[in-house]
PAFI-922240 format. One line per 4 residues: number of its first residue (from 1); their letters; for each residue x, z, y negated of N, C-alpha, C, CB. Coordinates in steps of 0.05 Angstrom, whole numbers, plus 5000, padded with zeros to 4 digits. Glycine has a CB too. Example, Ala and Ser with C-alpha at 12.3 -4.5 7.8 and 13.67 -1.06 7.14 Angstrom:
BEGIN
1) AS) 5264,5156,5114,5246,5156,5090,5264,5156,5066,5226,5181,5089 | 5257,5142,5045,5273,5143,5021,5258,5157,4999,5282,5114,5012;
REM end
This chain:
BEGIN
1) XXXX) 0886,3078,5907,0879,3059,5889,0893,3031,5887,0882,3071,5866 | 0869,3012,5895,0881,2977,5893,0905,2971,5873,0854,2954,5881 | 0920,2953,5884,0939,2944,5860,0912,2918,5845,0979,2927,5875 | 0928,2913,5825,0918,2889,5815,0928,2861,5822,0919,2891,5790;
5) XXXX) 0921,2842,5825,0941,2821,5821,0940,2808,5796,0938,2802,5839 | 0966,2801,5793,0974,2788,5768,0958,2773,5756,0994,2774,5770 | 0955,2762,5728,0934,2753,5721,0948,2730,5722,0917,2762,5700 | 0932,2706,5728,0936,2669,5732,0931,2667,5712,0920,2647,5750;
9) XXXX) 0958,2651,5697,0963,2634,5669,0942,2609,5673,1000,2622,5664 | 0939,2599,5652,0921,2575,5654,0930,2553,5666,0914,2566,5632 | 0967,2548,5661,0974,2529,5667,0994,2545,5688,0981,2509,5645 | 1004,2526,5713,1015,2538,5735,1043,2541,5717,1014,2519,5766;
13) XXXX) 1056,2563,5731,1089,2564,5714,1098,2548,5743,1109,2606,5706 | 1130,2548,5740,1133,2534,5751,1148,2557,5779,1146,2512,5735 | 1152,2548,5810,1156,2573,5825,1171,2594,5820,1162,2569,5846 | 1196,2585,5804,1216,2604,5799,1212,2624,5774,1241,2589,5796;
17) XXXX) 1189,2619,5765,1178,2642,5739,1154,2661,5750,1163,2624,5708 | 1141,2652,5777,1121,2666,5787,1132,2697,5795,1110,2648,5812 | 1114,2718,5788,1123,2745,5797,1130,2745,5829,1099,2765,5792 | 1151,2759,5830,1158,2770,5854,1132,2778,5879,1174,2794,5843;
21) XXXX) 1117,2788,5862,1094,2808,5877,1073,2783,5895,1070,2831,5847 | 1084,2753,5884,1067,2729,5895,1067,2724,5922,1074,2703,5884 | 1101,2724,5923,1110,2712,5946,1118,2725,5962,1125,2699,5945 | 1134,2720,5980,1147,2740,6000,1124,2732,6032,1144,2781,5985;
25) XXXX) 1126,2755,6047,1114,2760,6069,1087,2771,6061,1131,2779,6085 | 1074,2775,6041,1042,2787,6035,1025,2772,6048,1031,2787,6003 | 1008,2777,6065,0987,2763,6079,0977,2744,6062,0966,2780,6088 | 0969,2745,6029,0959,2724,6017,0985,2700,6017,0948,2734,5987;
29) XXXX) 1012,2707,6012,1024,2690,6002,1023,2672,6037,1055,2702,5984 | 1022,2680,6057,1023,2665,6085,1000,2656,6083,1028,2682,6112 | 0977,2667,6079,0956,2647,6077,0959,2625,6061,0935,2658,6070 | 0966,2628,6034,0961,2605,6013,0984,2582,6035,0973,2616,5971;
33) XXXX) 1005,2586,6040,1021,2567,6057,1016,2554,6081,1038,2577,6061 | 0999,2565,6096,0994,2560,6118,0966,2537,6108,0990,2590,6135 | 0949,2547,6089,0927,2533,6072,0947,2505,6073,0917,2550,6036 | 0969,2507,6049,0976,2490,6033,0984,2460,6057,1002,2505,6014;
37) XXXX) 0998,2480,6076,1006,2457,6103,0985,2445,6114,1021,2469,6128 | 0963,2449,6119,0933,2436,6130,0926,2417,6104,0905,2464,6136 | 0928,2430,6082,0921,2406,6062,0934,2377,6061,0925,2417,6036 | 0962,2387,6062,0981,2374,6061,0980,2352,6086,1003,2392,6061;
41) XXXX) 0973,2358,6113,0961,2341,6135,0936,2327,6127,0955,2358,6160 | 0920,2340,6115,0896,2320,6113,0900,2297,6093,0870,2335,6104 | 0918,2302,6074,0918,2282,6059,0941,2258,6062,0917,2294,6036 | 0960,2269,6090,0974,2244,6094,0958,2234,6114,1004,2247,6101;
45) XXXX) 0939,2244,6130,0924,2227,6140,0904,2206,6132,0916,2239,6151 | 0897,2212,6102,0874,2198,6094,0889,2178,6078,0851,2213,6079 | 0922,2184,6070,0932,2166,6058,0942,2137,6078,0953,2181,6043 | 0948,2149,6104,0955,2130,6118,0925,2112,6134,0976,2145,6139;
49) XXXX) 0897,2120,6119,0878,2109,6123,0869,2091,6099,0861,2128,6131 | 0893,2089,6073,0887,2079,6060,0876,2086,6038,0880,2068,6068 | 0869,2112,6027,0862,2125,6009,0885,2133,5992,0848,2144,6020 | 0875,2132,5960,0894,2140,5941,0886,2138,5912,0919,2126,5945;
53) XXXX) 0896,2136,5899,0891,2139,5866,0880,2168,5850,0867,2116,5861 | 0882,2190,5866,0859,2214,5848,0880,2218,5825,0848,2252,5867 | 0904,2209,5818,0922,2216,5799,0913,2197,5784,0950,2218,5806 | 0908,2179,5780,0899,2154,5757,0873,2165,5750,0895,2119,5770;
57) XXXX) 0869,2177,5723,0849,2175,5711,0832,2161,5708,0850,2176,5699 | 0845,2134,5702,0824,2109,5692,0813,2095,5715,0839,2084,5673 | 0821,2105,5735,0809,2094,5760,0793,2110,5783,0830,2082,5773 | 0795,2135,5772,0791,2161,5784,0776,2187,5763,0822,2169,5794;
61) XXXX) 0752,2187,5760,0745,2198,5741,0745,2234,5751,0717,2183,5733 | 0749,2248,5730,0744,2278,5735,0713,2286,5746,0750,2294,5706 | 0692,2271,5728,0669,2273,5748,0664,2266,5774,0653,2263,5739 | 0674,2242,5781,0674,2229,5809,0687,2253,5824,0693,2196,5812;
65) XXXX) 0712,2253,5820,0731,2277,5841,0706,2311,5835,0780,2284,5821 | 0693,2316,5821,0677,2337,5815,0651,2334,5838,0668,2334,5782 | 0639,2308,5838,0624,2306,5855,0628,2292,5881,0609,2298,5844 | 0658,2289,5890,0667,2290,5908,0666,2323,5919,0690,2275,5903;
69) XXXX) 0676,2342,5908,0683,2364,5914,0654,2379,5928,0696,2375,5887 | 0635,2378,5913,0610,2393,5912,0602,2372,5944,0586,2387,5876 | 0602,2348,5942,0587,2338,5973,0601,2345,5992,0585,2309,5978 | 0633,2351,5994,0651,2363,6016,0641,2383,6019,0678,2366,6014;
73) XXXX) 0637,2405,6001,0625,2439,6003,0600,2438,6019,0615,2454,5969 | 0581,2419,6013,0556,2415,6037,0567,2412,6068,0537,2384,6031 | 0599,2396,6068,0601,2384,6096,0616,2402,6103,0612,2356,6101 | 0622,2418,6094,0635,2445,6109,0661,2452,6114,0627,2447,6133;
77) XXXX) 0681,2428,6101,0711,2431,6108,0720,2438,6088,0726,2410,6117 | 0734,2469,6087,0750,2476,6063,0771,2468,6049,0756,2493,6063 | 0786,2449,6082,0811,2435,6068,0810,2409,6045,0826,2426,6092 | 0781,2393,6059,0769,2375,6037,0766,2392,6007,0735,2365,6049;
81) XXXX) 0751,2406,6010,0740,2424,5979,0773,2430,5964,0718,2465,5987 | 0786,2440,5979,0813,2449,5969,0836,2423,5955,0827,2463,5997 | 0829,2411,5971,0842,2382,5958,0830,2366,5933,0840,2359,5980 | 0804,2369,5936,0786,2362,5909,0801,2384,5888,0747,2369,5913;
85) XXXX) 0791,2400,5900,0802,2428,5878,0831,2420,5855,0816,2459,5905 | 0851,2418,5883,0875,2414,5876,0882,2388,5853,0888,2409,5903 | 0863,2366,5864,0871,2345,5850,0860,2344,5815,0860,2321,5867 | 0842,2356,5814,0824,2372,5786,0851,2384,5768,0799,2406,5798;
89) XXXX) 0861,2399,5787,0875,2420,5781,0896,2408,5773,0877,2440,5799 | 0913,2389,5783,0939,2379,5779,0939,2363,5748,0946,2358,5806 | 0915,2352,5750,0908,2332,5715,0895,2341,5704,0895,2305,5711 | 0894,2376,5704,0891,2388,5681,0863,2386,5676,0907,2377,5662;
93) XXXX) 0850,2386,5698,0814,2387,5693,0799,2408,5701,0798,2366,5708 | 0774,2415,5699,0761,2427,5706,0737,2412,5721,0758,2441,5687 | 0720,2424,5736,0701,2420,5761,0687,2413,5739,0690,2444,5786 | 0671,2385,5734,0655,2382,5720,0619,2389,5724,0663,2360,5716;
97) XXXX) 0605,2401,5709,0575,2396,5715,0560,2374,5730,0565,2395,5693 | 0547,2380,5751,0538,2353,5760,0514,2335,5746,0529,2358,5787 | 0517,2310,5746,0498,2293,5720,0473,2301,5731,0501,2253,5715 | 0455,2289,5717,0433,2294,5722,0417,2276,5743,0424,2295,5698;
101) XXXX) 0396,2285,5749,0384,2262,5775,0386,2237,5775,0359,2261,5780 | 0384,2224,5746,0380,2199,5738,0411,2185,5725,0355,2199,5717 | 0429,2205,5726,0459,2194,5722,0472,2188,5742,0476,2210,5711 | 0489,2167,5733,0504,2159,5764,0534,2166,5755,0500,2121,5777;
105) XXXX) 0558,2162,5773,0582,2173,5773,0600,2155,5768,0587,2186,5795 | 0618,2154,5745,0629,2132,5744,0656,2135,5765,0634,2126,5714 | 0663,2106,5764,0694,2102,5790,0681,2103,5810,0722,2126,5794 | 0679,2075,5835,0674,2072,5859,0693,2093,5878,0677,2043,5863;
109) XXXX) 0673,2098,5905,0684,2112,5929,0710,2097,5932,0664,2110,5956 | 0717,2074,5930,0739,2058,5934,0762,2067,5922,0733,2033,5926 | 0760,2081,5896,0782,2095,5881,0791,2126,5893,0771,2096,5851 | 0777,2128,5917,0778,2156,5920,0805,2165,5934,0753,2166,5936;
113) XXXX) 0807,2195,5926,0839,2196,5937,0837,2213,5970,0863,2219,5909 | 0862,2224,5980,0858,2229,6006,0847,2254,6015,0880,2226,6018 | 0840,2265,6000,0820,2287,6007,0794,2282,6023,0813,2298,5984 | 0786,2263,6025,0765,2257,6032,0757,2261,6062,0762,2236,6024;
117) XX) 0740,2266,6072,0731,2261,6099,0708,2241,6102,0723,2288,6112 | 0706,2230,6129,0689,2218,6133,0666,2230,6149,0698,2200,6139;
REM end
């Protein structure tokens, strides 16, 4: 019988409060750690290129980050997709529905975060 993973709370708990079953040498934990390293490397590369501002909700909307996440799904880089998902998560936001074909997305690409690839 398969063990069920612990239920993930809506708000992320501090690492000290995580169940011990999540950490350690489990393949899931190792994969997440490796993935986080790749995410951080990509963010650092983009910061060095002058990208930033995802944490400023006035300059960079949830709708804009959601659109960028979708665009990067199509580009095929899971690291970019994860970084956009992380940005929304850390701001306490959800991935928003795509605007209608006549809608425009607020906030310019210049206000974009470090996760975008060219």
